N, C-alpha and C positions, 0 to 999 in steps of 0.2 A: 510326937508332940500333938496334943489335942487341939482341936481347931478352936480358933478365936471367931466367935459369932457376932463380935462388936462391930465389924467393918462390913460395909456394904460391897455389893458387886464391883464397884469402882467409887473412890471417893478422894477428895483432897481435905485431910485432916488439918485444921487450923488451930494452932496453940495459942490462944488469947494470952495466957500467962506469959509465954515467951515473948509475945509481942509487947505486953505492958512493961516486962523487964527490960526488953531492948530500949523502948522509949525512955524509961528512967535513967538508964545508962547514958543514952545519947544527950538527953536533956542536961545532965550533969556535966557532961564533956564539953558542951558548947555554952554553958551558961557565962554570963547572964543574957545571952541573945534570945530574943523571941524565937520560937519554934514554930515552923510550919511543918506538919506531917503531910507528906504527899501520898494521896489515894487515888491517883489517876489510874486509868486503865483496870478498873475493878480492884483497885488496891493491889496493883501488880499481880493480878491473877489470883489474889488470895480471897477475894470476895469484900466488896466494900461494905456491903449490908452487915457484915460481921465485924470488920476491922475499923470502919470509922467510929461507931459508938464506943468501941473499947478505948480508941485513942482520944475521943472527946472527953470520956470519963477519966481518962488518965491526966488530963490537963494540957492537951495540945492546944497552943493559942490560936493557930490557924490550921486549916485544912486546904491542900491544894490539888486541883484537878485540871485536867487539860482542857475540856470543853464544857460548854454551859449545860449540856444535857446531863452530864456527871454531877455537876453541882445542884442541879434541880432535883435529881433524883435523892440525893442527901437531904436536901431540904424537906422532900415529901416523905422521908423517913423519919423525920424528927430531929434531924441534927442542926442544931442552933449556933454551932461554932463558926466564927468568922471563916469565909470562903473565898478563894480567888480562884478564877478560870481564866486561862490565858491563850487559847487557840480558838480562833473563830473563822467561819466561813463568811463569804461575801454577803450572804442574805441573813446571817444570824440576827434574830431580833434580841434586843437588849432589854426591852421593857420588862420581860419576866425576871431578869436578874435584878433590876432595881425593885421590883415588887418583893423579891425573895432576899433582899439585903446580901447580894452576892456581889464582890469586887470585880470588875471587868478589867482584865489585862488588854492594855491598848497597845498595838504594834504598828499603827499607821495613822495619817491624818483622817482617813475615811472612817476608821474604827472610833476615832476620837469624836467625830461629828454624829456618828450613829448612837455612841453613847450619850452624848448631850442631848440629842433629840429624844432619847428614851426618858429623859427628865430627872434631874439631880442624882445622876449616877455616881457611885465611888469607883474610881479608875485607879490602876496602877500602871505606870507607863514602862513598857518593856523596850530596852534599847538593845540594838545588836551590837555587841562588843567584840564580835569575831567569828561567830559561827556561821553567819551568812544564812541565817534560816528566818523565822518570825522574828520581829523586834524592829523598831523605828531604824530605818537605815541611816548612817552617819550624816549623809547629804541633806536628810529631811528633819533632823533633830530641832534645828532652830526654829523652824516653822511650826512643827508640832508643839514645841514648849510654849512658844509665844502664843499660840491658839489654845492651849490648855490654861494658860494663866489668864487669858481674857475671858474663858468659859468659867473658870473658877470665880473670877471677880463678879460675873454676872449671876453666880449661884447655880448654873446650869450642870455642873460637875464638881465633885471633890477630888482632888489628886492626892491620894492616900500613900501612894508608894511609887517607887522607881526600882527596877530590877532588871537583871540580866542573867545570862547563863554560860559557864564556862565549858571550854572544849575538852579539858582535862587531858591535853596532849603533852604537856611537859610544863615544868616550873616557869620556864622563860616565857612560854606562850599563856600561861595562866596569869603571869605577872603583867603582861602587856595588856591582857584584857581587863584586868583590874584597873590599870591606868586609864584606858578607855572608858570604863564605867565611872571612875571618879571624875573624870573630865565631864562626862555627860551630866553627872549631878551638880557639878559647879555651873554648868551651862543652864540646867533647869532652874537654879536658884537664882542665877543671874536674870532670868526671865521672869522672876517673881513667884516661882513655886517653892515650897518648902515641904516636901513629902516626909511623913513621920516614919516610913518604913523603907530602907534601903537594903536590897537583899541580892546576892550575888552567888553564894556558896551553896551547893547541895552536899550529900553526905561527905564524900572525899575531901573537898576542900574545907568543909566545916571541922573536920577532925584535924587535918594536917596544917591547915594555914589559918591560925587565929586571927590574923589581920583581914581575912577575906570575910569575917562574920558580919561586920556592919552592925545593923539593927535587929535583922532577922536572918535565920538560915532555913533552908528548905532540905528536910531530911525524908529521904526516900527509901532506896533499896536497904539501907542500914537498918530501918525498923523491921524489915523482914529477915534479918539475920544473914544477909549476904554480902559479900565484898563489893564495894564500889569500884575497886581496883586492886591488883596484886599487892599493892603496898599497904592496904588495909587489912589487917589480921583481925577477923571478927572473933575468933575464939579467945584471943588475948584480952580484947575489949569486954568479953563476957556476953557476946551478943550470940543468940540462939536462932537456927532456922525456924521459921514459922509453920511453914507447909511441909506436910509429909503426903506425897502422892501414894496411894496404895489401891489395891484391887484384890479380887479373890481368883485363884486358879479355876479357869472354867473348863479345862479338859487335860487329861495326862494320857500319854501313850508310850508304850516302848516300842523302838524303831531299830531295825537292823543297821550295819555298817553300810554306807553309801547311800542312805535316804536322803532325798532332796528336801529342802526346808524352805517353805514360804516362796513368794514369787521370785522368778527367774532363778531359782536354784543357786544362789550366791553362796549358800552353805550346803555342804553335804557332810553328814555324819561320818566321822573317821572310824568308829566303832559303835558296837551296840550300845544303846543309851536311852535314857527317857527325856522325853520332851513334855514340857508343861506350857500350857496356852494362858497367856494373860490378856484379858479383855480390855486393853487400852491401845490406841493407835494415835497415828498422827491427827486424826480428827479431834482428839482429846488433848492434843498438844505434845504427845510423845515424838521428839524429832526422828524423822525417818533417816537423817544423816547419821544418827547413832547406831544404825543396824550393824550388828555383830560387832559392835565396839563397846556398848555400855553393859554394865551389870545391874542386876536386882538382888533383893533378899528375899528368900523363900524360907520360912521358919527359922530365921535369923542366919541362914547360910547364903553366901555370895554365889550367884549363878550368872553365867554369861548370857546375854540376848544373842540369838543366832538367827541367821537369815534376815530378810527384809521386814521392817516394821510396816505394817499395813495400815489401813485406815481405821480399823476397829481393834487390832488385835497383833500380838506378836509372840514368838516362841521363844522359851528359855531351856538350855540344856542343863537338867538336874544331875545328870550323870547316875551314879548309883545311889544317889541320896533319896529319901523318901519324899514323895509328893503326892498330894490327894486334891481332887476337886474340892473346893472351898478353902484351901490353905491361903494364908494370907501373903501377899507379895508388897514389899515396899520398894518402890522405884527410887524415890529419893527423900530424904528427911534430915535428921540430925546424926552427923557422923559420930557423936558421942554416944548414940544409941546403937551404933554398928551399921547405920545406913549408908547408902552412897549419898552424896550430898548433890544438890542442884548444880554446883560447880564441876563435879564429876561428870555429870551428864552433858554439861556445857562443852568440857574438854573433849568428850566422845563425839560431839555434834559439831565441833569447831565454831562454837558460838559463845556466849556469855551467860552468866546465870540470870541475868535479868530476863532474858528472852525464854529460858526453859520455864520459869514460873508463870510469866505473863501470859504465855500462849495457852496454858491449860484451858481447854474448851468448856463451853457452857453446859454440856451433857455430864460433866463431872460435878456432883454436888459438893459445896464446901460446908463441912461439919465442923463446929466448934468443939474444941476440947478444953 
């Protein structure tokens, strides 16, 4: 097979057509709910600079990020879509959020007071409905709601929304969390608040539990064509993986039987074979835990990873197959194209697809296709 010169030494190819298609499918599935497209963590590793504009142009009603730095970077890139950031440090300054028209997710009385001090902030109150993470603790809800209502009356803040996050543990646990959330909404209204946006569901609950959608849903991993849970069949929904991680073979050598491979010689060749060197490693997000367990595709042929995955590189046994320096290697991508999926790599590393794509490192360029 002739060499394909269209792929760099290493890169993550981002299929924006697949992204747009995924968004359209998911938006239709959850209609008429308002849709927040979640682009936190550099758009789940896909590159927010590529993904956010495509989602904004596709009609995302909101974009969601974890911290204010992510939100401000999107504003600096020219994104004008409504934005919510919900995870803040104790010294995070909220004035830049106000100036940039970014909604502040509030999880405590202290954050509420700091948002008010920033001047006319738009806030969305996050309540802890059972994850025990960030979010207003049950014992503090009454005080926060009362203070938020007072600050809204005085014009210091605008309470635009109220939200929470599910554990996705079981149908019973999620139903309990929904009850807690509904109770919190009722308490907020009793305190004099009337938030226009109530949101609880992310991808899984949005698809599986229509009653959890409320006014808005937060769609994250589904946008990128990966399942939120085993119960979500992305292929049946028509969703396609957006990221393909690929590289070029950096070296090829023929070795005899008994040759030690990579650090620790955790693998020794059983017979004479050919090894190909792939210039990606755990510094680039390739999980070391998948050593000698994952597969890649070289020239369209599946080949096993052998030996330990190192910081910058790993080896593949191509056997008697032809491989040359510069040949294209696909680690994960769309199974419909014959590639291993991010979920396949997740299984090899005993983790989840979210982690596989999100951990792809900064020295891997994201290239739109």
